[in-house]
N, C-alpha and C positions, 0 to 999 in steps of 0.2 A: 251400635251406640257406644260412645266412649263417655264414661262418667267423669273422668278427669285424668290428670297426668298420672301414668302408672297403672291405670285401671286395666284389669284383665278379666277373662271369664273364670269363674270358680273351678270349672272343669280343668282348665289348664293350670291354674295356680296350685291346686292340691294333687294334681297328677293322676286323677282317676278317669280322665278322658270321658268316653261315652258311657261309662258305668258298667263295663264288661266284667270287672273283676268282682269276685265274691268276697265276703268278709273273711273267710278262712284263708283265701289266697293273699289278701292284703296283710293279715295278721302274720303270715309266714314269710312274706317276701318283701313287704314295703321297705323295711329298714336295711335290706341287704342287696336287693336287685338294683343294678346300675340305671335301669330305665326310670327309676324314681328318684334319682340323686338330686336332680334339679328341684323337684317338688319338696324334698326333705329340706333343702337349704332355704327355699323360700319361706316355708312354714316356720323354720327355726328363727329366721330373722324378723318375723312378724309378731307384733304385739297386739294390734287391734284389727279385727276382721269385720268388714262391712259387706253384707250380702244384699244386693238389691234384687228385686223381683222375686222375693222369697216364695211367693204364691205358686210358682211353677217348679219349685224344688220338691221332689217326691220324698216320701219317708225314707226309702232305701238310700236315695242320694244324700239326704241330710245325715243319716247315720254313718255313711261312708266318709263324709267330710270330717265328722267328729272323730272317727276312728283314726284316720291318717294324721290329724292334728295331734291327737293324744300320743300316738306312736312316735311322731317326730320330736315332740317336746319331752319324751320320756317322763310323762307325768300321768298320775291317775286322776287328775282333774279333768272335767269335761272340756273338750277342745284343747286339752293340754294346758289349760289356764289362760287361753287367749280371751281377751275381751271381744265379745261377739255382738254385733248390732245387725239386725235384719229390718228391711223395709219392703213393703209390698202390700197387696190386697188379694186376699183369698177369694174375693167375689169377682175377680177378673178371670184370667185363663187358668184352668186347672193343670196340674202336672200331666205330662205326656207319658203314658205307660210304654214300657218296652218289655214285652213278655219274653223275648228271646234272652234277656238278661235278668229274668225273674223280678222285674219291677212292675208292679201292677198299678202304678200311678196314684198310690195313696198320698194324702196330703202330709206334709212334713209335720204338722201339728199333731198327727196321730202317733208320732214317735214317743216312746217312753221318756226320751231325754228332753223333749221340747220344752216342757213347762219348767224344768230346772235350768235349762240354758237361758230361757227368756221368761223369768218370773214377772217382769214388768212390761205392760203394754201401754203405748201412748197412741191415742187416736188422733191422727193428723187430719184436720177438717178444712183447711184453706186450700183451694184450688189455685195453682200457679200457672198452669198452661192456658186456661180460659178465664175470661172475666164476665161473660154473659150468664146471668142467673139461670135462664131457661136451658142453656146448653149444659151447664154444670149439673142441674137437676136431672136432665136427660141421661147423662152419663151414669149418675148414681142409681137412678131407677132401672136403667137397663142392666146394670151389673147385678141388681137385686132380682131381676126378672119380673118387676112389678111396675111397668110404665103406666102412668096415669093417663086419663083421656086427653088431658092437655098435652102431655108429652108425645102421645101417639100423633095428635094432629100437628104438632110442632115438627116431628120427624117427617111426616108425609109431605110437609110443605117444601122439602128440599129435593123433590123430584123435578129438577130443573137444570139447565146448563150453567156451568161455572165459567165466567169470563176470565180465564187464567191460562197462560201458555203452558205452564208445567204443572200437570195434575197427576197425583199418585192415585192409583186404583187398587182397592183392597177387595179380596175375595175370600171365601171360607176355605177353599180347597186348592191344592196344587194343580189339579186338572184344569180348572178355569184360568188360573194364573199362567200356566204354560201356553194355553190356547191364545189368550189375549196378548201375551208377549210376542208370540209368533206373528200375529196379525199386525201389530205396530211395527215390528222389525221389517215386515214386507213393505210398509209405507215409507220406510227410509230408503231413499233411491241410491244410497252409496254402495260401494262394492262390499261384499261379504267375505269373511274368512271363516273357514271351518276348521276347528281344532278337534282332532280325533283323540279319544281317550286311549290309553294303553292299559289293557285289561289282562289280569292273570287270574286263573282259576275259573270256576263256573260262572258265566254271565248271569245265570238265574238269580244268584245271590246279590248281584249288583244292581238289580232293578230299583231297589229302594236306597241306593247308596247316597243319594242327594247330589250326584254329579252326572251330567248327561254324557252319553257315548259320543254325541256330536255337539260341541259348543259352537254355535253360530253367532258371530258378532259383526257389527258395523260401526264405523267411526260415528260418534255422536250419540250412540245408544246408552241409555242409563243402565247402570249395573249395581249389584250389591255384592259385597264380599261374603263368602260362606265359610271361611276359615280364618284363623289368626295367622298373620305373617308379620315380619318385622316392619313396624310402622303402620300396620293395618289391623283393625279389629273386626272380628266377625260381625256383620250387620252394617258396616260402613257403606254409604252410598257414594257412587262416583259416576264418571262418564267416560266411555271409551275414547281415548285420544289417538291411538294408532293400533294397527293390526298386523304387525310383522309376523313372519313364520316362526320366529323364536319365542313368541308369546305376546299376549295383548298388553298394551300400555294404558293404564287407567289413571285418570285424573281424580284423586281423592282430595277434596278441600284445597285445590290449587297446587298440589304436589303430584308429580308424575311417578308412577310406580310400575315397573316391568314385572308382571306377575310370573310366579314360578309354579310349577306343578306340585301338587300335594297328593298323597295317597288316601283314597277313601276306601276303608277296609271293612270286610265282613268277618267278624270274629266269631268263631264257634266256641261257646263256653264249655260244651261237653268235651271237645278235643283240646281246649285251652290253646288254640292257635288261630292265626288268620288263614282262612281258606279261600278267600277271593279278595282282589284289590283292583281298584281303578285309579290310574294316575291322570289327573285332569286339572285344569286351571280353576281355582276356587272362586268363580264369579258366576252370577246368574243375571239374566236380563231383569230390569226393574221398572218396566213400563207399568207393570202390575206386580203385586206381591200378596202373599197370604197375610191374614190378620195376625197370626202367630208371629210371623217374621217382623211385623211392624211394631210389636210390643216394645214399649219404651221410647219410641220415636216421637218427635214433634213434626207435624206435617202442615204446611201452610195452605195448600190446595188439595182437596181430597174428594174422591168419588168412591162410595161404598156400594157394593152389590150384595144384597141380603139373600139372594137365591139359595146359596149353598151353606149358609150359616147353620151349624149343627150342634154347637156347644154353648152352655150357659156362660154369660160374660163376654162372648165373642163380639156381639154388636156394641156393647158398652165400651169395650177396649178400642174398637174401630172408631167410634164417634169421638172418644177421648183423645185420639191422636191430633185432631185439628185444633188450631188456635182460635179460629173465629168461624161462626156459622155463615159468614159472607162467602167464604170459599168452600162450602160443603155441599156435596150432591149425594143423595141417597136414592138408589133405584131398587126395584123389586121388594120394597118394604112389605112385611107381613107381620101380623100379630104374633105368629108362631115364633118367628126369629127374635122377637123382642121379649118374649115371656118364658124363655127356657130357664128352668130353675136349677140351682145348685143343690147338691145333697143337703139335707137338713143340718148335718154336722158342721157345715161351713157357716150357716147363719148362727148356729149355737156357739160357735167359737167366739163371736163378738160379744156374747153375753157372759162369758166365763169370767170369774173373778180373778183379778191379778193384783199384785202388790203395788201400792201407790209409790211412784218414783219420788226421790228426794231432790230438793233443789240443788244440792251440792254434787249430784250425779254419782255419789258414792256407791249407789246400787250397781253401777256398771262394773265394779271391780270385784264383786263377790264371785267366788268359784265354788263349784260343787264337785265332789269326788265321785268317780264312778267305780263300782265294785263288781260289775257283771258284764257279760258279753252282749253287745247290742244285737246279736243274732238270736238271743234267747229272750223273746218278748215277755215270757211269763215271770221273770225274776224281778226283784226290786233292787233299788240302788240305795246306798248309804250316802248321806250328805256330809260335807265338811267344808271348812273354809281354807283358803290358801291365797297366796299373793303370786303375781306373775312379774317377771322382770320387765323393765322398760325396754322398748325396741322400736321398730318402725311400724307405721300403719300401712294397711294394704286394702284398697277398695276393690270389691269383688262384684261382678254382675253375674247373675244366674244365666247360663247359656240356654236361651229359649229359641234358638234360631233353626231348629231342625225341621224336617218334614213331618207333617201330622196327618194321620188318617183317622176317620171317624171310629169311635170306640164302641164296643158292645159291653153289656154288663157282665158277661161271663168271661172271667180272666183267662179261662183255658182256651178260648176261641180267638184265633188270630184275626186280623183285619184284612179283608181282601182288598188289594190295591186297585182293583178294577170296579169303577163306580157304575152301576147299572142305571142310575138316574138319567144320564145324558141319553143313553140309547132309548129309554122309555119315553122321554120327552120328545125326542125327534121322530120316533116311530110309532106314536100312539095310535095311528090310523091303520096299522097292519091288522089283517083279518084274524091272525092266530093269537093276538093279544086280547085279554079280557076287555070287555066294553064297560069300563069303570074308570074313575078318576085315579091317576097315578098315586096320589097321596094315600089312597085306600089300601095299597098293598106294597108300597115301596119298602117300608121297614121290614116286612116279612121276607121280601126277596133279598134284601141286603143281608139279613140274618142267615138265610139259606146259602148265599154266596160265601159268607164268612165260614160257615160250617164245612162247606166243600173245600174251600181254600185251605182250611186247617188240615183236613185229611190229606190233601195233596202235599202240603209242606212236611207231613209226617213220613211220607214215602221218601226213600233215598233217591236223590237226584241221579239219573242214569248218565253214565259216560261210556260204558261198554255194552256190547250186544247182550251179554248176560244180564246186566243191570237194567237195560231197557225191557227185556222180557219180564223180569221181576216187577219192574215199575208198572207196566201196563197190565200185568196179571193181577197185581194188588189193586190197581184202580178199577179194573173190571169187576173184581170180587166185591168191592165196596159199592159200586154203582148198581149192582144186582142184589145187594144184601137187603135184609129186612130193615136194618138200621137206616139206610138211605131212603128206602121206600116210605118208612115211617115219617121221616122229616119232610118228605114231599107231600104226604097226606096232611101233615101239620100246616105246611105252607098253603096248600089248597083250601083248607078250611079256616085259615086264620083271618082272612079279610074278604068275606063274601059280599058282593055288591047288594 
């Protein structure tokens, strides 16, 4: 999605990329390291910062933006004295955690700085994408996780075919998206081109890189950009125009772009270096896409599959993409997917008191001075006033286009990328599986998978014979340990039929 001329993702604009850097590293290196030179210049030239989709910005990410702005401006004012305007809805998609970079996905309004940066809240009530009252009410109620009986009936009525040639299909997970995309690509009778990735380092780390090892494209296939390139923004949709050996040619909004390879890196924060990298063209098939990737889009004809929706706000965001119910189709609707609730702190945020804004907008110019490190959450800040110099405005969009996996409540547990739901649904008649409904034990099985995956991730990835012996020795010790047997007993007793 492009907000306007000059719009970029906030990750690119402020130079912190995928959030790999610690506050300590940025404090020591941001002003001296050449890799941040472009970001420093962009921040220095900026006077007004508009952050869209603020609901998906985590507390850590918000604090990092503030830190680099303050450093670049050489100011003790919050955000270096920038005028900061944020827009978004915390009752839509929550921030995506990244435990590898110590980001637990806390909401940005949980930052100690948030209330001082944004003392004024303005509730925008007019819907611009839709005009139908029933559709607007449905989006609001789904994001609240409280659909009325009328809204449920309204949504169930869309289990029908849509008479439209170009339909975008939304799913909750990447697993379903990849499967559906491959099916539709097979129906395209044109010749295919396979673009192989160039990998360095251990491929194990590249499984969740966001780029396929084999990118298979055909002329006429819809695609979506997954990285920023000159003239192309992450999330832009296009159509494959040509597939030469030198790289795919994509038609984005009537302009042809020859794609170039980019590096999808795996950064080890403990070693402070990239330990694996994949060079691939930054496009994905877009017959179908995840709801997270569709965030911010306006879609004319839409089909939503509710089967794998797992987060509060997800269904509301999906329904909110369409402009009219005439071109909306909803399959596998369930009350569970429509009634997922946000944490109570999200609802409480909308009832917090804020300062009444003034008609002359003078409230936008007030600065607060920071007197503590944002990494130290227990300290307090002193407030002061200041003025900022005039400069240029910069519109920013929060980067919400990454891959998302279902989260668990325990921030110390990683998310297993292998979803057992598909196996259980397809093989429920096997004799060795429990004779009970999948829903009765699927959450416990997923948690057990996450625990085991976490243990495997903690073992050093083997590359030599000695490391292989050590790896499998450690794995065997864990699988036969009391700790593992205890978790299996918990799994066994968790959901008895």
